[in-house]
Structures are given as structure tokens and as C-alpha cells.
TITORSE-535473 format. One record per residue: x, y, z of N, C-alpha, C in turn; residue in one letter. Coordinates in steps of 0.05 Angstrom, whole numbers, plus 5000, padded with zeros to 4 digits. Example, Ala and Ser with C-alpha at 12.3 -4.5 7.8 and 13.67 -1.06 7.14 Angstrom:
TITORSE-535473
526448865156524649105156526449345156a
525749555142527349795143525850015157s
end
This chain:
TITORSE-535473
501749765000500050005000501850255000m
500850464987502250714988501550865014l
502851095019502451225044499551285049l
498451235073495551275078494951565084p
492451635077491451895086490251855114l
490552055131489352035157486352055155t
485352245138482552285135481452125112a
479052035114477851885092477352065069s
477751955044477052105021474052155018m
472552005032469652025032468652185056q
470052395063469452555087467052725083g
466452895103464053065102464253275079p
462053405074462053615053463953835060s
465053965040466954175044465554435052l
466854605068465754865074465555025048p
463955235047463955415023466755515017p
467155564992469855624983471055864998c
469556085000470756325012471156295042d
470256075054470756025083473155845088q
474455755067476655575071479255735074r
480955665093483355825098485355835076p
485255635058487255625037486255725010h
483855835009482755944985484456174975h
485056184949486656404937485356514913i
485956764907485056914884486757164882d
488457194861488657044836490356794840p
490656624819489556644793486456624793p
485256754773482356754771481456474761w
479256384772477856144762474956214760v
473356044748470556074746469356014774d
468756224789467756194816465056074818g
463656034796461055904797461355604796s
463755504790464255214787466455104805q
468555274809470955164821471855344845y
473255204863474655344885477655284882c
479255494880482155464878483455504905l
485055304913486355314939489255254937e
490755364956493655314957494255074975e
495554874964496354644980499054684993v
500954804979503654824988504955064975l
506555204990508155424979510855434994n
512755304982515455264994517555364975d
518255624978520255744960522955604962e
523555474985526155334987526255094970s
524055004958524054764941525454814915a
525755074906527155134882525255184858g
526455304837524755384815523655154799q
524854924799523754704783522154504800l
521654584825519754424841516954554839a
514954394836515054104834514354034805y
516153904790515853894761513653694752s
513053494768511053294761509453214786a
506953144781505153074803503752814796l
502852664817501152434814499652404840a
497252284839495652234862495151934865v
495651834889495251544894492351484897g
491751224896488951134900487851214927e
489651254947488851324974488751634978d
489351784957489352074959491952204965g
494052044970496752164974497652304949t
498652544952499652704930502752674929l
503652594905506552564900507552784882y
510052884888511153104872514153064870a
515253134846518053094841519653354846t
522053324856524053534858526553434842r
526553474815528553344799531453424805p
531953674812534653754817535753644843l
533953564861534653444886534553134886y
533553024864533352734862531252614880g
529152774886527252684906524352674895q
522852494908519952494905518752544933v
516952734934515652814959512952674961m
512052634986509352534991507952735009a
505552815001503953005016501352875025l
500852885051498452755063496852945079t
494352875085492553045101492852965130d
493553155147493853095175491753235193t
490253435181488353585198485453535191d
484953335173482253255168480653425149g
481953615135480353785116480453675088d
481553435085481753285060483653415040r
485253605050487253745033490053665043l
491853565025494553495034495953735046p
497153695069498453915083501253845094d
501753595098504353505110506053395087a
508553505084510253415063512753285074s
513553055062515952925070517352805046e
519952755048521452625027520752325028v
519552235007518851945005521251784994l
522451894972524651744959526851954953i
529351874957531652044953533651904935d
535552054923537751934909537051844880g
534851944869534151874842535552054821l
535451974796536552134774534452314762t
534552574768532652774757529852664753t
528552574775525752484772523952704761p
522552644739521152854725518552754713n
517752504719515152404710514152194730g
511452204735510252034755507751904744l
507251654752504751524746504151324767a
501551294775500651104795499050894781v
499650644789498150414777498250184796y
495950074803495649824818497349834843d
497250044859498650064884501550124882g
502550194858505450254855505750534843a
507950664850508650924838510950874819l
510550954794512650934773513851214768y
516451214766517951464765519851454741i
519751664724521551694702523551914707a
526051864702528052074706530751994694g
531852174677534352114664534251854648g
536051674653536151424639534651204653s
533051284674531851084692528751084692h
527650854697524950824705524950664731i
523650784752523650654778520750574785y
520550384803517950314815518150314845r
516350464858516250474888513750334896w
514050114912511749964921512249844948q
510349874966510549764993513249835006a
514150075002516550175015519150085002g
518949944979521349854965521649994938d
524150074932524750204907526150004888l
525049964864526249794845526949944820t
529349914809530150034784529349844762t
527349924746526349754724528049784699l
528950024693530450084669532650274677v
535150234667537250414674538850504649d
537750454625539250524601537550674580d
535550834590534151014571536151214559l
535951264533537751474522537151744536p
539151864547538752114563541452264563a
541452494577543852654578543152944573g
544853084557544353364551541753394536a
540653644538538153704523535753684541g
533453604530530953584545530853324561f
529653344584529653124603527552914594w
528052664604525952464604523652574621t
521152564611518952694625516552514627s
515052494605512452374606512552074612g
510751984629510451694635507551634639i
506551414629503751344632503551034630a
501450924642500850644639498450604622i
498650444602496450404583494450194591g
492250184577490249974583491349694576p
493549684561494849424556496749344578d
496749494600498449444623501349454615e
502149654600504849704593505649994601r
508150034606509250294612509950444586l
509150694585509850864562511551104573y
513851144561515651354571516651514547v
516751774550517751954529520452074536a
522352054518524952174522525152434507t
526252644519526652894506529052884486g
528953064466531153084447533653194460a
535953134449538453234460539253504449n
537653614431538353874419535754014411c
536054264404533754424398533054424368d
535054404351534654424322536854274307d
536854014311538853844297537753564296c
539053394281538253114280538952984307v
536952874321537452784349539152524349p
540352474373541652224377539551994377d
540451764370538651534369537251494396e
534651454395533151404420532251654435g
532851894424531952134437529652254421r
527852384435525452494423523552284413g
523252064429521551844421519851754445v
517951574439516351444460516951144459i
517651034482518050744485515850634501y
515350374498513650224516515249984527s
514449904552515749684566513549524580f
514149274585512549124604512849254632a
511049194650511049334676513549264692l
514949054685517448994699519849114686d
519449284665521649414651522849254628g
521849024623522848864601521348924575s
522148804553520748814527520449104517d
522749244514522649514504521749524475r
519949704468518949734441518850034434q
519750104410519550374400516750424390l
515350614401512550664394512350894373v
513651114378513451344360515951514363a
516451694343518851864344518152134331e
520252304328519852564316518752764335g
519552754361518652944382520953094393l
520453344401522553514412522553514442r
520253594454520053614483517453484492q
517153224491514653094498514353064528p
513253264541513053264570510653114580v
508353154566505853034576505052784560g
504552564574503352324562500852264577l
498752194563496252114577494551944559a
493151754571491251584556488451684560f
486951694539484051764540482551574522l
480751414534479151224519480951034503d
483150944515484950754502486950874482g
486751134477488651264458490751414474t
493251394465495451544477495751814464l
496052014480496452294471499052394482w
500452564466502952684474503052974464v
504153154481504453424472507353484463n
507753704450510453774441510554074436d
512954184435513254474431515354524409s
515054764397516754834374519554924383a
521454904365524154984371524355284375r
526555374386527055654389527255794362e
526656054362526956214338524456224320g
522356094329519856084313517556224326l
518056394345515956524360514056684343f
515056794321513356954303511756794283d
512256534283510656354266508356234283t
505856284277503756214295503155914297p
502255834321500955574326502755334318n
505055314330506955094324507154904348l
506054974371506054774393503654584389d
503954334399502254124389501053934410e
498853814403497753574416497553364394l
498753124399498852914379497552664389n
496152524371495052264376497252054368r
497951884386500051694382498951434369v
500051364347499451104334502150964330t
502150694331504650544329506150614303p
508750684306510450744284510251034274g
508751204288508451484279511051634282a
511451824263513552014264512252294263h
512752454283511352714284512852944272f
515052884258516253084240518753224250g
518953264277521253404287523853244282w
526053374273526453654269526153744240p
525053574224525053624195522653794186y
520453784201517953914192516654064215c
515154274208513854434229510954484221i
509254534241506554624235504654404228g
502054474227499954284220500254174192a
501554334174501954244147504654094143e
506154064165508753924164510554054142n
510854314144512554464125515454394130t
517054334109519854264114521354494128p
523054414148524454604164527454554165d
528254294166531054224168531654024146l
533754074131534453894109535153614119a
534353414104534853144111533452954093g
533652694098532452494081529552434087d
528552554109525852494117523752634099f
521652484092519552584075517352704093d
517052964093515153094111512253014104c
511752924080509052834073508252584090a
510252444101509752204117509352264147q
509752514155509552594183506652594192a
506252504217503552514228502852794237s
500652914227500053194235498853204263p
499153434276497953464303494853464301p
493653384323490653394325489853674333v
491453804351490954074359493554224358m
493354484353495754654355495154884374t
497355004385497155214404499155434397f
498755674407500655894400503555814406p
505255864387508155804390509155944415t
510555804432511555914457509655874480g
507355754476505655694499506855474516s
508555304505510155114520508554904535n
507254724521505754504534507654344552p
506654294577508254134596506653904607l
505953904632504553674643501753634631g
500853374631498253314620497153074635m
494453074639493152854653490352814641a
489252584645486452524637484652584660t
482452724654480552784676479052534683y
478852484709477352254719475852354744r
474152184755472652254779470152404772g
468552464793465952584789465652864799g
467852984808467553254820466553464800a
467453444775466753634755465753484730f
463253414729462253244706462753374679p
462753634677463153774652465953714640d
467753624656470553564647470953274639l
468853114640469152834633470052804604a
471752604599472852554572474552784562n
475952914579477753134571480553084581r
482453194566485253204575485653474589l
487153474611487853714625490853774619i
491353994607494154064598495054324611m
497554314621498954554631500554674608v
500354944605502155084587503755284603q
506455234603508155374621508955654612g
508655714585509455974575512456004574g
513256224562516156294560516656564572e
518956584586519556834601520857044583a
521856974559523557164544521857354527e
519257304525517657464506515557634521h
515157874510513158054521510357944516v
509957804493507457684486507057434504d
505257454523504857244543503057024532l
504256824520502756594511503056364530r
500956204533500955994553500356104581g
501956014601501356094629498556024636f
497655774631494855694634494655394638a
492355324649491455044650488955014633v
489054834613486854804594485554534597l
482954524591481454274588480954234558a
481854014547481753964518479753734512l
477953794494476153594484477153494457r
477853234455478953134431477352904419v
475052834433473452614424471252694405d
471152954398469253054378470653224358e
469353274336470453454316468453684311s
469353934313472154014318472953984347p
475553964352476553954379476054224393t
476354224419475654464434477554494458q
478254744465479754794489478355004506e
478554954532477355144552479455204573t
479855454578481755534599480455514626a
481755354643480855314671482155514690l
484755554687486355734703488355884685i
488156144683485956314691483556274672p
481156314682478756234667477756454649a
476856364625475656554606472656574610e
471656444631468756454637468456534666t
466156604674465656684702466256974706g
467257044729467657324737470357434728d
470957414702473557514692473257774677n
470857884676470258144664470958144634f
470857914621471257904593474057904583g
476057874602478857874594479657604582f
481557604563482657364553484757254573t
485757014568487856904585490257084585v
491057174561493357344559492957604574q
490657724572490057974586490057934616e
488957704625489057654654491857614664m
493557484648496357464657497757734657n
497257904638498358174638497458334663y
495058274672493858424695494558284722r
496358084721497157924744494757784757t
492857714740490557554750490857264741s
493157194730493656924722496156814736g
497656634722500056524734502456714731f
502656854709505057014703505557204726w
508157234734510657144721511556864729p
509956714744510756444750509656254729r
510856014727510155824706508855574718h
506455504709505355244717507055024704p
507354794718509154584709507754314705l
506454224726505353954726502353954734g
501053724728498253704734497653414740v
495753364759494853104765491953114774a
490452904770487652894777487252674798v
485952734820485552544841483252354834s
482952134849480751944842478052074844p
477552274861474952394863474652624843e
476752694829476552894808477553174815g
479153204836480453454842482853484823w
483453734815485653784797487853924811i
490153794814492553914826494354024805y
495554264810497354394791499754494807v
502154434796504554544808505454794793s
506654974807507655224796510555264805v
512255354786515055374793515555544818n
517655474832518155614857517055474882g
515855234878515055074901512155104909g
510455184891507555224897505954994885q
503954894900502054704889499254804895i
497454804875494754904878492854664872l
490354704880488354494874485654634867v
484354534846481554604840479754394854l
478054494872476254314886473354414882r
471354254889468654344887468054584905p
465954734899465254964916464454884944l
463054654945462154554972462454254972q
end
């Protein structure tokens, strides 16, 4: 069993949002549907904490501190059903940067490693993932076929990558039977399954900020190549010379403003917010170097219908936002900016946890 919660997840009804001591505003959310609360704010955790989140079947919240090699566990000690006590669960890992919970075990991706933590024991399942300079190993998910799926970041921004970088692998749950699933990715941070389909996000290389809508959400099919570094955009326009035929690249299902920087992603589950059923929840971290504030948001994505649809949850484009766009809310410091959201996880009952650089974790909970 993973670490237990002191309070039952089926506890009493919550107090009204504005009566909760951890309620925060901003960032703005739709106050007619959601209550935004602060779970943790620990500036000593560093700018890249907490890069990834996961929630156990018992409600324990797990968070990575990649530069410290740690996974933290947050549990509820005061009975308000909100995690409040933080402790180091696992130490000495290689840049842990992806988390997934399955069947009582916590799976961790970091550097060249995949680890499993179960019943107090740490097992190294894989120790030879292609890793090193460049983008970190990030996304990890368990499929309905009971296999591990792991995404490796590319080792460069705009060059032919080293073998095994910028790809998605799958493994048996014990780390055996490695298979190459898809390639042609630059920074695949978020992996998530929705209705049996694997989804992955990606972001455009540097120097393309003035070219619109190059960040992506992709549907993963076996053997797919998503074009990077040879092709860009929904039309897979040639970008880097090479032998690859851009006509064979798999196009994105959704595109986002270049520089919005898709990061963590999770499938919505639970019954807290029925309107979010069958949606992907994606964090867009934004970029600090540009005056044009793209991203800096948490989105709900509907991909099971055509046309696809995106809805901003934090900061919200609906409710009491006085008609401002996400970008305008960030300019007005009613969003995340100048901080960057990093990771997202959904609890079994449907609460949405979001990590923000600098050691902050927030949660969207029901109003009552």
C-alpha cells in the first residue's frame, strides 16, 4: 500500500469556498464552478519544484524535485481532505521528472531510469534510457494494455537527434520488452491515455515565436513520426534538410500558440466536475523571454469530437473575469504570470492539482 491518508477521502461536505483558509484569488477561476486553493508554497523547494505530480488511489499527493533527486509525499493530517504535510518519500534518484500511479505502485521516470516504488521498496526497472544533455525524460503513463509508456526528450533544439531521443518507448510493467512506439518529438513532456488512445504534447524549437500555432497535441499511433526536426506546423512544412519525407509525418490533432510551451498533462477522471469528463487537462508553462504572454494556463481539451475544443480553467475565460482573455488576465497579474505552471494530476474523486515553479501547488476543488 502507498502512504495512507489520515482522513477518509469520503469525508464530510466541504465548507463554502470563501470560508476555507487556503482559498486563493488570483489566479482567477470560474467561481461558479470551482474553488482554487493553495496546497503548498515552499520557496526553498527551488524553481523546478514540483515538476510532476501524481495522486495515489488513497489520495496521497506525490511531487518530484528533479534537481534534488527526490519524490515528495503530501498527506492530510488535519482532516480537511487537503494534503498539508510534506515529507521526502524517495531520495537519490536521477532527475525524477515523470510520475504515474498504477495498481498500488508509483512509477517514476528520470534521466536514463524508470523506477517503481511499492510497499516501501524502490526497484530500478530500466537504467539505460537514452538521456543526457538536452530535454529531460518526462512523460510516463500506463496504458490499458498494462504497459509502461515513457517519452524521452531530444538532446538538441534544432538538429538531427541522437538515436533514441525524442521518442516514445513502451515496456512491460517489469521494465522488460522495450518497444519503440513513435518518434519525431522535441520536448514530449505530457503523456496521457484517453479512451484507450495515447496522447502526447510537444513544443516548437527556438526562433519560431513569430510563426503562429506550432505547439502541438498529437495522437500516438504505432510507428508514427511527428516530424521534428524536419517539419513544422499542422501542414508539416519542411524546416531542416534531411532524408525524411515530411509528407509522411503525422499531423497534430490540435495546435497552440508558439511559445505556449505545453508541459504536464493528465486525463480527467472522477465525478467532482462532470463537465470535464472525457477531457485532457494540459498545463502550458509559457516562455519568460517574450513580452507576448502565451500559455501560462491550465486547459481542458476535448478531443473526442470534431472540431476539437479547448477551455481555459486557470485563469478562466468564463465566470467573473470581466471578459478578459487568458493573455490579458496574465498581463493584469490575474493569472500565473510571472510564475510558470509545470505539472498536473487528477485525484480519484476528480480534484485537479497543479504545480507552479518556485514550490507552489494548487488544487481545484468543488465549491462545497
